Each structure stands twice: as structure tokens, then as C-alpha cells.
N, C-alpha and C positions, 0 to 999 in steps of 0.2 A: 503493498500499501503506499501510494507518497504521499508524503508529509511536506509540498511545495506549495505554497500561497502565491496564485498572482492575480493581481490587478490590472485589469486591461488600459484602465484610465493613466495610471500611474506610467505603464509602456509605453503608451500613446506621449505622454509629455515627454518623459526620456527621449522617444525618435525627436522629438521636436526640438529639445535642447541639444540634442546629436549633430542635427542638421544646423541649427545656428552656430556650433561649436565649427564644423567643415567649411563652412561660409566664411568665419573670421579669418580662421587660417589661408583660405584661399585666398581672401585680399589683402592680406599681408606677406601671402609669397610673391601677390602682384608688383606689392609697391616697392617691394625690397629687388625687383628682379635685374631694373635697370643698372641699378650702383653694383649690384654682385656679379650679375654676369660681365659684365665690359666693365674691369676696370683698368683707368686712368693713368698710365707708365707717370712716376713721381720727376723722372729725368729723360735724358735720350739716350741714357748709356743702357748696355745690353742687361746688367744685371737688374736694375730698374725696369726694365721691358720683359725679363724671366719672370719677378717677382708678380708682377702687374698678370702674367699671362696662367700663372699658378692659381693666383687670388681668384680670377676669372673664373679656371676651369672646374673649382671648389664650388662658386656660384650655381653655375651651368649643372652641374652634378646634382645638389640640392635641389635647383626646380624640376630637374626630372624625377627626381625621390618625391617630392614634394604632387609631383603629377600623380604617380603611381598612390601614394598614397590616402590623396584625396578620392580617386576612384573605390578603393577597397572602403574608405569612409564612407562611401554612396550606398554600396552593396550593405554595409553594416543598416545605414540606418533603415534601407527598406525589407531589410531580414526582419528588422525589431517592427518596423509599422506591420508587418504583414501578421508579426505571430500575435502585435496586440489585438489584431482581426479576428484570427481564428479562434485567440483564449476570449472574444468576446461572444463571437457567433459558437462557440460551444456551452458560455457562459449560458445564452441565453434561451439557449437547446435544453436545456439539463434543468430551468425553470420552469421551461414549456410544460415538461414532462412533470415536474412535481404538481404543478398546479393542475396538469389535467387528474394525477394521483389524487389529490385531495378533492375535485372536484367529483371524482367516480366515484371517489370511497364510498360515499351514502346510498347513491343508485344499486351501485356492486353488492352491498351489503343487506338490499331490502329486496331486490327484483333480479341480484345475479345478473347482471348487464350493465355496461356501463352507460353515462349520459351522454359523452360525444365518445364519434368513433364507430367504425364499422367493424360488424363482427367476425370473428376468423375463419378463415376458411377451413374443410375438413382435409385430415391428409388423404393423398393418393393413396387407390390401394386399399384403406381402412374400409370405406365405406362409411365413417363417421358424422355425423350433421355438422354444419355450417353452422357457425355460431347467430345469435342475433345482434343486428344494429342496435348502435349505440341511438339516444334519443333526440340528440341535441345536435350541432352541425362540424360534419368533419373538416372544415377548411383549418383549422388551428388557431387563426389569426383571427380577431374579434373585428367585426366590421364597423363601418363610422354610423352616425347616429341618422336614421332617414335610408342606411340600405337595405334592399332586399333581402327577406330573410333565406336562410338556406335549408339544406333537406336534411332530416335525419339521416343516420346511417344507413347504410346496406343492408342484409343479411348477408353470411357468409355462402361461398358454394360449399355446397355436400361434398364431399370426397367418393372421389371414385369406388367403385367396389371391386375385392382384389377378383382377377382372374385365376380360371380353372383349367388345367392341363392334364385332367384326369379320367378316363371313358367314365360315362355316367354322372360325374359334379355337376354342380350349380355353381354358376358366376355369382358371388358378390353383391350385395344389392345397393345401390347407389346412396349415400349420403341424402337425408333430407335439408332441401333447403333453411338458412336463417332467414326468422320474421326479421322483418324490416323493422326500424325505429325511427318514432317521430311520423315526418312521413317519408319515410326512407322505404324502398321496395325491397319483397321479398328476395331470397337468394335463390339461385338457380340449384334445382337439383342435380346430385351428383349420376354421372354416368354406369350402367350396368357393366361388372365387371366380364371380360369377355372371353368366349372358351374358345381354346385352343384347337388349330386344324386338329392334330393328334388325338383329340381327345372326343371319341367316336360317342354318337351320343348325349352329349352334355348339355349342359340348359344354359343360357346366356343369361347374368344377374338382373333383375329388374331395373329398369330406373328409381332413382330416390325423388320424391314429390318436392317441388317448389315450396318455397316459403312463403307465407302470406303477409298481405302487405299490413299496416295499421294506422296510419295517419289517411286524410281525407285526399282522393286523386292520386294515391298510390298504386302499383302496379305489382301483383301478384312476381312470384319467381316462377320461370318456366320449369316442365318435368323435365325430368333426365330422361335421355335417350337408350332404348334398351339393349344387353350386352349381344351381341352376338354370337351365331352356333357357329362353332367351328366345323368338326369332323361329321362324319356321316351320321346321317339321322340325328342329328342335333337339335335343337329346340331354341329362339331367339328370346332373349327377355323381352319384358312388355315397357312400354315409355312409363313415365312417372306420370304423376295426374299435376296438373299444373295450382301453383298457387291460389289461396282464395285472396281476392281481391278488396280492397277498402271500400270505404265508401265513395262512390263517384268513379273510382281506378277500374283498371282493367283486370282480368284475371290473366293468373299465366298462362303462358302456352302450354298445352302437352307435352310430351316427351316423343320421338317417336319409335315406332317400336324396334328391335333388334333385328339388323338381317340373318334371314333363314339361310337354311344350306341348300342352294341350288344345283346340289350335283346329286340327288340322292330325291326319290321318290316321296321319303319319308319325312323331309326337313320342313321343317313348319315355322310361318314368319311370324315374329312377335306383331303382338296388338298394341295397337294405339294407347296411349296413355287417356284417361279420360282429361275433359277441360276445368278448369277451376271452378267454384262458384263465385259471382260476382254479389256485392253487398246491397249495392243500392239497383244501378244499372248494369244488367247481362253486356258483358262484351266477348265472348267465349268463343274464338274461333273453336273449329273441327278438330276432333283427334285425327293422328295420322296415323294410318296401317301400317304391318310390318313389310317390308320391301323382300323380295325374293323367294319368299318362302313357297315351295312345290303345294302345302297345303295350306292355304288363307287362314290367319287367326280369327277370333274374333275381335273386333273393335271395341277401344276403351266405351265407359259410360259415359254420357257427360255430365256436367258438373252443375250443381244447384245453384238458382238464385232466390237464398232464402227470404230475401227483405222486397219487397216494390219490384222484384225482377221484371223484364216485360216478357223475356221470353227464358225458356231452359235453355242448356247450352245444346249443339246438337251432338249426338253420340257418334262414335269415332265411325272412318270407314275400317273395313273387315282386310285381311291381307289379301294375297295376290289372286289367290283361287276364289272360295267359296265359304270365307268365313262371314258369319254374320256382321251385322253393322249392332255398334252400341245403341243401348236405350240410352233417350233424350233426358235433357234432366229436368228439374221439376222450377217453377218458380211461382211466387203469388202476389198476388194484387188486390188488396184487403182478402176476402173469402173465398178469391175465386182463384183457383190452379190452375197452372197452365203447362201443357208438356211441350218438349221440344221436342225436332224432327228427330225419328229414328235412321241412327249414318247406312252409308250404301254398302252392299255385300258385296265381298271384293272377286 
């Protein structure tokens, strides 16, 4: 541990003083140049001329040395000034982290989430869920009075599921995207783990669901894509469900179904993930069907619009062959219940 204490302000003052010293020395050398580099002989004899030449040579050597010292002095002043700036920047960053720690401590203790900052993403290959976004701004600096309000933290991206390389194995499920904070958007779900080419009859992992939005106008996170079917007879994973939208926001798009085994009759494409429900106004796109599967998988069900939604989500389309379309989502307008359209068959 270092016990050195450095004040950036004192370093700046020292650099200014050193620059003043360099300027004074340069001025003194210039004043003495004429009298010391061209000494006039005291008489016309050879001895006087030799003495004058000797002292003139010493004066010229001094001027040469003074010029080199001046260059070194300037470099030293620049280094000292740069050090003061570096220490100042490090001190500012340290203070910012300390202030953020103090501000985030109460909300972290109460709700397990920071007031300011994005959620942490899940680790790749672990299938861990993404962290919840912070409530406040992620900009770090405080805006001027009257400046536009900034958005809250976005939820972290879910970690990708682990791949599978054993016959008959199942790929890991992608992590769920973190919920948005403040008016931040939900995080994207992690992609399902792929089955490798040498894993026969293996199943790709399902994509993780998108994180939910919290604030007004925020978007739900997109669902993660399903894992691919690798070996002969494998089944691709289903896409993740889109994240729930907030008031007046748009729900997250569903994840695409995984790629099926196109080289075998038993390969099955992954079903599309269901669309996320909207809180007030439903704006959910259709789910995507699996691709390249020789037997179409069923499409995912559409998400519900639980409050004042005009229409439920459309069900997902089936896979490449004859998979059934997903069921449409419901919405409620007063006491009336409305169903969305059924997805298309593959």
C-alpha cells in the first residue's frame, strides 16, 4: 500500500514556479551573451588576443550548455504539469465512485439494485440472468438546471446458455434479461446454448426471456434466440419470450426459434418465442418461426395485453413444415376480452 500523498493543486503551482525560473535563466543568458561570447582584446599583442579568445570560448560553451539545460527544464515543466493533470483526473474519478457508492447504498440495501447505473450482464455460457438496471441516470455528471431529463439504467443482457456436445444432451437455457430501472428498457434475453454437430439427437437450449420495462414509455427487452440443433435428429431450441412493456411502451420482440437439422428427416426447427404483453397499448410484433427444420415446430403463443390493450398479440408462425400457429394473446378493454389472431401454420 502506498503512503504517498499528492496534491494536484500544489503540483500545478510548482510547475508554474519552475516555468518562471526557466524564463529568468533564459533572459539572464541572453543578456550576458554579447559580453561573454565575443570578449575584446585588452591590447594588440598576441597574449591579449589569446586571453580574449579563451574567455570567448568559455562564454560560448556556457551558452551551449544553457540552451541544453533550458530544453531539459521545459521537458521537466511539461512532465510536472502532466502529472498534476493525471492526479487531478484520478482524484475526480475516485470522488465520483465514492459519491456513487454513498448514493447507491440505501437503494441497494432496500431493493437490491443501484439508484444510478446499468444492470450487469450475465456471464457468457452460464445462463445467468442479467442484472436489474439502476433507477436513475447513467450519465455520471449532473446536468445543468433546466436540462432534459435522462433515462434510467437499462437492464443487463442475460448470459448465453452453455453449449452441449454429448448425444441426446440439452443446451443451456439463456439467462433472463434484467428489468429496466426508472424509465430504462428491459435487457435482452440470452441466447440458448447450441448443440454441436457431433451431438446426435441433441436439443438446443431455449432462449431467455426479455426483461420487463418499468417506467412510462420504456420498451421491454427482446427475447433471446433459441439454440441450434447440431447433429442428426436434433431439435432446435425455442425463442425466448419478449419482455413486458411499461405504460405506453412497446413490448420486446420475441426471440427467433433455433435452426433445425436440415440434413435429416427427424430434425425439428425451434418454435418462435411469444411476444411480450403491453401494459396499456399493445404493440407486439409476431413471433418468428424456427428456420430450416424438416418438421415445423409450433409457434409460440402471443403475449397478453393485461390492461386497456386494444388487441392481443398475434401468435407465432409455425416452423418450415406443418407446425401449428401459436394462440393469440388476450387483451382487456373494460369488461370486454379480445383475442389476437392465431399464428400461421408452417
